[in-house]
N, C-alpha and C positions, 0 to 999 in steps of 0.2 A: 054569580059574580057580576062585576060591572061591565065586562067586555073590554074591548080595546078602545079607549077614549084618547085619541091622539090625532093630530092633523096630518094630512097628506103623505109626504115621504116617510115620516116617522111611523105612521100607521102601517105602511107597506113593509117596512123593516121588521117591526114588532110582530106582525101577523106571519111573516115569512119565518121568523125565529120560533114560532109556535107559542107565543105569549098569549094567554087567554084573558087575563084580567089585569088592566093597567090604566092609570090615569096619568097622562104625560103632557108636558107643556114645553115648548121650545122658546127660550128667551134669546134675544139678539137676532142673529141672521135668520132670514126665512128662505135663503137660497137652498133649494132642495139638495144639492150636492153636499153642502156643509152640514145640513141637518142629518143626512144619511151617515156621513162620516162621524158626526158627534154621537149619534144613536148607537152605531156599531161599536165605537170606542167605549161608550158607557156599558154596553152589554159585556164586552170583554173584561172590563175592570170590576164587574160584580163579584162579590165574595159570598160564599155560602154561609148560612147562619152558624154552623159549627165553628168556622174559622173566626167569625166576628166574636162569638162568645169566648173562645179561647184567648184571642188577642186582648179583649177587654177584661178578662178574668171574672166573668159572670156566667151564670147558668144559661142554658139554652132557653128555658122558660122566660127568663128575664129579658132576653133579646126580643121576644115576641110580645111580652106583656108589660114591658117597662118596669 
């Protein structure tokens, strides 16, 4: 995999969450407190592939392969 490619505070959150492969960029504020809050919020709002496929009415394979 690519490993954790993210800057500063975001890298710390992603590594603590056990994420192994990610490419992330923060746009806007570079304040570490805001970056941590935004990263945690994004992780909380993530949906699993089965939910996405069901909500879109497509197969799981199509979620991954377009």
